[in-house]
Steps between C-alpha positions, in 0.01 A plus 500: 500500500616852428496670837651820362185611320442871451131449574391672819207340674401671822247310709521614861139387534367823351132432412552684174759251377306349212642148491485438875166677540346300215637177644351569841160585350496177297614299802229652720230432242612140459494445876153652524356299211655177624363556848151558359515203264616270778207611715261428213649155450515409868223241461705305246807304598623456144494685170597195298160453338573130486270398781590420857717719716874539513664663798727784392834510687576809707646775285842656554780696341841509665818672394858533615682819404879540496739758360488873570191428712420184693185354648250218510135564417183290488130548444197337344481514118252529214499444123266720296418533132363819348468676166318458170553399140532865403764600755671171580507292817706511818573202721616635836653299784547709811467538870143449619277716720441275801776625730568834331370698797735324744803461273580815306870432456498418128314425182596309188327453166577294187318602180465293179348673193334323207290611205273196526335343802753257652402132496358370826644348701804724446780292344775383734860577407774758534441866415755778476489799736564849362425860589167654409670732247673209328192278491312471172157354433519122443875483572434225757658689789375618836592852611558553872466777756620448858451772762666490841296743708735463797785663304276700264662334199334388178665250264429396143678769296715224349420133557627166381405152620257210479152423632404130500138387511534144628132420559196655338130417521169685511544566872856627539847559356811378679864568426820683583713786372847648504605835361740791528362852488606862547321784677280765340639770728855499368551184297815443701363278775473135398341203676467129432159354581400134532166368608198279444123536485167324505242741364128417476346606171229766508341454157 
C-alpha cells in the first residue's frame, strides 16, 4: 500500500464529514430495520421456507486488531441485502444492533456490490477485500470500514485482504476475514485485522 498519498482525509468525527456521516446514517437505518423485521418475525423460528424449524446459532462478529492500534472487539452480527435492479444490490455483513447500547467501542461493515440480485443462499468461497473507493460494481470484492470509537479512528482508506464465507444457508452466513487497512484521518496509521463471524440473514 502507498502510505505516502497526497490525499488528505480529515475525519475527527465531524458530523459534516460526508463519508463517515453517510456510513453512520446507513448503519443506523440497517440496525433499525433489522430490529423491526426481527420483531415481526418473532413468531417464526426459521425463514427456510422448507417446512419445520431450524434453530439459528447465536450470532457474533469478533476481531483482533494489531499494528499502529491494538484491541479485541466482539458483538452480535447481521447480514442484510438491499437495493434494486435499477441501482444495484448491496450485501452487507456488519455488527448487529443487539448490544450496541452497551458496547459502543467499535463498528465494522463489509459491503459487496452487484448489478444483479445475488443467488440465495449466497455462494461460499473467498472474496477479496478492498477500499470503498477501489471497489467496482460486480468486481467480486467486499469493501470494509472499521471504526474504533475508543481511539476516534476510522479505517478503510486503503484495504487489502480476504473474506471467506465458509457456510451459507437461508438462515445465516458464517466465515472469517483477514485484512490490512489504513486510516482515513491521515492514511499513515495501519492495522492488521483478523476475525470471524456468524451473521443471521435479514432478507
